[in-house]
N, C-alpha and C positions, 0 to 999 in steps of 0.2 A: 622835284617832280613827284607826282603821285601816280602810281600805277595800280590798276585794279588787281593784277595778278603778277606775282613774282615767282618764277620757277626755281631760280637759284638765288637764295637770299645772300646778302653781304657776308653773313657769318660763315657761309660755306666757301668763300673765296680764299684760297690759300695765299700765303705771303711769299712773294718772290724772294729768292736768295739775294737778289740785287734790287734794292728799292727803286732804282731808276727805271725798272721794267714792270713795276707793279701796275702801272696804267694799262699795260697790255692785257693782263688778266682781268682787271676791272672792266675794261672795254669789251673784251670777249664775252664776259658774263652779261654785261648790260645788253649787248647786241643779241646774244642768244635768248635772253629773256624777252626781248622785243619780237623776235621771230616767233617764239612760242605763243606770246600774247596775240599776235596776228593770226597764226594758224588756228587758235582756239575760237576765233570768231566765225569760222566756216562751219557749215553743216555737211554731213556725208553726201547729201544730194548735190552739193556744190562741187564735188571733186572733178567732175568732167566739164565744168564750166570753162569756157574760153571766150573772150570778148570778140575774137575775130578768128576765122579759119586758120590763119597763119600764126596765131598766138599759141603759146603753151597752155595746157589746161592746168587747173589747180593741182591735180594729181601729178602731172609731169613736173611741175615746179617743185613740189615736195620731194619727189624722187630725185630730181637733179640736185637739190640742196643737200640731201643726205649723201649722195654719191660724190658730188664735187668737193664737199668739205673733206670727205675721207681722202680724196686724191690730193687736194692741196696740202693737207696736213701730213698725210702719210708719205706721199711721194716726194714732195718738195721740202717739208720741214722735218721729215723722218720721225714723226710722233708714232707711238705704238698704236696701231689701228687694226680693227678686224679685217680679215680678207674681204675683198669687195663683195663676194657672194653672200657674206653674212651681214652686210650693212643694212639692207632693206628688210623690213618686217615681212614675214611670210605672206601676210595679207595686208596691203597698204590701206589703212583707214586713217582718219584724222587722229584718232587716239593712238594708234600704233606708231604712226610717223612722228607724232609729237613726243611720245615716250622714248623712241629711239634717238631722236635728235637730242633730247635732254641727256640721255645716258651717254651718248658719244661726247657731248660738250663737257660734261662733268669729268669724264675720263681723261680729257686733255689737260685739265687745269693743273694737276700735280706735276705733270711733265713740264709744262711751260714754267711753273714756279721754280723748278730746279735748274733752269738754264741761266748762264751768266752772260755778261756783255760779249765776250768773245764768241759764244755760240750764236747769239742774235745777230752779230755783225758779220758773220762768216758768209761768203758768197757761195751759193750752191746753184745747181741747175734748176731753171724754171722754164719749162717747155724747151725752147731752143736758145735761151739766153742765160746769163749768169746774173743773179740778184742776191742781195743780202737777205738772210732769213727774215729780218724785221720788215723789209719791204714786202716780201711774200705774205707775211702775216697780215699787214695792213691791206694788201691787195685783196686778200680773202675777206676781211671785214667789209670792204667796200662792195665786193661781189655779193656778199650776203645781204647787205643793205639794199642793193639793187633789186634782188628777188623779193625781199620783203616789201619794197615799194610797189613792185608789180602787183603783189597780192593785196595791198591796201587799195589800189585802184580797182581791182576785181571786187573787193568788198563793197566799195562805193557803188559800182555798177550793179551789184546784186541787191542793193538797198539795205545792206547790213552795216551796223556801226563799225567805225574805224577806230581801233584802239589808239591811245596815246603812245607815241614813241619818243619824240623829242620835246613834247609840250602838249598843250591842249589841242583838241581837234574839234570839228563841228559837233562831235558826239560826246566828247569827254572834256569837261572843264572842271575847275576847282577854284575856290577862293584863293586869291593870291597869285594865280597864274597871270603872267604878264607877256602875252604874245606881242611880237613886233609886227604890227600891221599898219603903222602910221609913221610918217616922217618924224613926228615928235618922239615916238617910242624908240626909233632908231638912233636918236640923238642923246638918249639918256646915258649918263656916266655912272 
């Protein structure tokens, strides 16, 4: 894949003490990079955009992303996190939200790298049920992807380019990209 912007380069991803869990760190970095790339496509004038009165605005999604990651990781996975009152920038702008998201994501990496299989497989409270930490981690990644997808739809509705996340888009292509848009492509081995 070729991305226009990479907030956390591969060289900054720590190595897990248990190689079986390196994919967690790599995926968290990859998904965080995609969130930041999506956020960077908005303009300050877009922060209050919402496609429907019952939809969240761009600003509300950024705020939710910052606060809910703090809760998932801090409360359920017990990562060292700032107190909730310090999670949001004093003034929420695209630049301040993106910088804060990046800062918080980077801070979690070393903690995750130090966790062994027993830690990842331990069941802990998740709202009103018990789940393994690894399940909660993946649930967070999916939740993040959900909100990033919301925002890519918003970008399209605003007439703004949609960045590449898992491959080429209508706006971002490169030589060698091989999207699966045909039966023939789906049958390749």
